[in-house]
C-alpha positions in Angstrom: 109.8 87.5 84.5 111.0 84.6 86.7 108.5 83.6 89.4 110.2 81.9 92.3 107.5 81.6 95.0 104.5 79.6 93.8 101.1 78.6 95.2 100.9 75.3 97.0 98.8 72.5 95.6 96.3 72.7 98.5 95.3 76.2 97.6 95.1 75.5 93.9 92.9 72.5 94.5 90.6 74.5 96.8 90.4 77.2 94.1 89.6 74.6 91.4 86.8 73.2 93.7 85.4 76.7 94.4 86.1 76.4 98.1 88.3 79.6 98.6 86.9 82.8 100.0 86.6 85.6 97.4 89.6 87.5 98.8 91.9 84.5 98.3 90.4 83.6 95.0 91.3 87.0 93.7 95.0 86.5 94.6 95.0 83.1 93.0 93.4 84.3 89.8 95.9 87.2 89.6 98.9 85.0 90.2 97.8 82.3 87.8 97.4 84.8 85.1 101.2 85.4 85.3 102.5 82.0 86.3 102.7 79.2 83.7 103.6 76.7 86.4 100.7 77.3 88.7 98.3 77.7 85.7 99.3 74.3 84.4 98.8 72.6 87.8 95.5 74.4 88.2 94.3 73.1 84.8 95.2 69.6 85.9 93.2 69.9 89.1 90.2 71.3 87.1 90.5 68.4 84.7 90.2 66.0 87.6 87.2 67.9 88.9 85.6 67.7 85.5 86.1 63.9 85.4 84.4 63.6 88.8 81.5 65.7 87.6 81.1 63.5 84.5 80.7 60.5 86.7 78.2 62.1 89.0 74.5 61.7 88.5 72.4 64.2 86.5 71.1 67.3 88.2 68.0 69.3 87.3 68.6 72.7 85.7 66.3 75.4 84.3 65.1 75.3 80.7 67.0 78.4 79.7 70.3 77.5 81.5 72.1 76.6 78.3 71.0 79.8 76.5 72.1 81.9 79.5 75.5 80.3 79.6 76.0 80.8 75.9 75.1 84.5 76.2 77.6 84.9 79.0 80.4 83.3 76.9 79.5 85.5 74.0 79.6 88.7 76.1 83.0 87.8 77.5 84.4 87.0 74.1 83.6 90.5 72.9 85.2 92.2 75.8 88.3 94.0 74.5 89.8 94.7 78.0 90.2 91.0 78.6 91.6 90.3 75.2 94.2 93.1 75.1 96.0 94.5 78.1 98.4 97.5 77.9 102.1 96.5 78.0 102.7 99.1 80.7 99.9 97.7 83.0 100.9 97.0 86.6 97.8 95.0 87.4 97.3 91.6 85.7 93.9 91.3 83.9 91.9 89.6 86.8 92.9 92.3 89.2 92.5 95.1 86.7 88.9 93.9 86.0 88.2 93.6 89.7 89.5 97.1 90.5 88.1 98.7 87.4 91.4 100.1 86.2 95.2 100.0 86.8 97.4 101.4 89.5 96.3 105.0 88.7 92.6 104.1 89.4 93.3 103.1 93.1 92.1 105.4 95.9 94.8 105.0 98.5 94.5 105.7 102.2 97.6 106.6 104.2 98.5 104.2 107.0 101.9 105.3 108.5 105.5 105.9 107.4 104.5 106.4 103.8 102.7 103.1 103.6 99.3 103.3 101.9 96.5 100.8 101.5 93.2 100.4 99.5 90.7 97.9 100.9 88.8 96.1 98.1 85.3 94.8 98.3 85.0 91.1 99.1 82.8 88.6 101.0 82.9 88.5 104.8 84.9 85.3 104.8 88.1 87.2 104.1 89.5 90.7 103.3 91.7 91.8 100.4 93.7 95.0 100.0 96.3 96.7 97.9 99.4 97.8 99.8 101.8 100.5 98.6 105.2 100.4 100.5 107.9 103.0 99.8 111.2 101.5 98.7 113.3 100.8 101.8 110.4 100.9 104.2 109.5 98.1 106.6 106.1 96.8 107.6 105.6 96.4 111.4 106.8 93.0 112.8 103.7 90.8 112.9 102.4 87.3 113.2 99.1 85.8 112.0 95.9 84.5 113.5 95.0 82.8 110.2 96.3 82.7 106.7 97.7 85.6 104.7 98.5 85.5 100.9 100.6 88.3 99.6 101.4 88.7 95.9 103.9 91.3 94.6 102.7 93.4 91.7 105.5 95.9 91.5 108.9 96.1 93.1 110.0 93.6 95.7 110.3 92.9 99.4 112.3 90.6 101.6 111.7 88.8 104.9 113.0 85.7 106.7 111.6 83.5 103.9 113.5 85.2 101.1 113.0 87.8 98.3 109.6 88.2 96.7 109.3 90.1 93.4 106.6 90.6 90.8 104.4 87.5 90.5 105.7 85.9 93.7 103.3 84.9 96.4 104.1 84.4 100.1 101.6 82.3 102.0 101.9 83.0 105.8 100.2 80.9 108.4 99.8 81.1 112.2 103.3 79.7 112.5 104.7 82.7 110.5 106.2 85.8 112.1 108.0 88.3 109.9 109.0 91.9 109.1 108.6 92.5 105.4 111.0 95.2 104.0 110.5 96.7 100.6 113.7 96.8 98.6 115.4 100.2 98.2 115.2 101.8 94.8 111.6 101.0 93.8 108.3 101.2 95.7 106.6 97.9 96.3 102.9 97.3 95.5 101.3 94.1 96.8 97.9 92.4 96.8 97.2 90.8 100.2 94.3 88.7 101.4 93.7 87.6 105.0 91.0 85.6 106.8 91.8 86.9 110.3 93.4 90.0 111.8 97.2 90.2 112.0 99.0 89.9 115.3 101.3 92.9 115.7 104.3 92.9 118.1 104.4 96.6 118.7 102.0 98.7 120.8 101.3 101.4 118.3 100.4 99.1 115.4 98.0 97.3 117.8 96.4 100.6 118.8 95.7 101.7 115.2 94.9 98.2 113.9 91.0 98.6 114.3 91.0 101.9 112.3 92.8 100.4 109.3 91.1 97.0 109.5 94.3 95.1 109.2 
């Protein structure tokens, strides 16, 4: 797998510092689990953060904090799901753990034109959803009132910024206006996080927007 579109350093630094909303954090964790380049850069930012913490003053902690941390580490080390993922899995481990299964565990809701979505639970500071786009289908033309991060899990789509296939992430901002089109021949499944509603060009998408929380 060759990943072409990576996460910018600003997002990786925010993730390392724990400053990203849960919705965006899920996209970052899912992408980093597949991308050696972004994982290496993230580790470098985390190392810098660790150095800063070492130079900071001591903070008071509870007496059983060390024991609780060691119990958490031990419980994760025994988790076979995290250690061994099926070769046929569509969802990388972070997303699979978040959803509680792979693609077949998703409860889809129809949107329009064969497109389906599944909104995942997250904090109020952002929303995150899975999108299922039939091969050859186009999403409505839209802009953004905030930031949108879209990672491809299966298939591929194209827009004015290029081709995005498995592992690729497109980061759209208020300056972005596009019409993503899934490539013919294979349905496209994406993980998308937003911190504000999209800005649709067409009347019908604007009318149904509140019902689908897009």
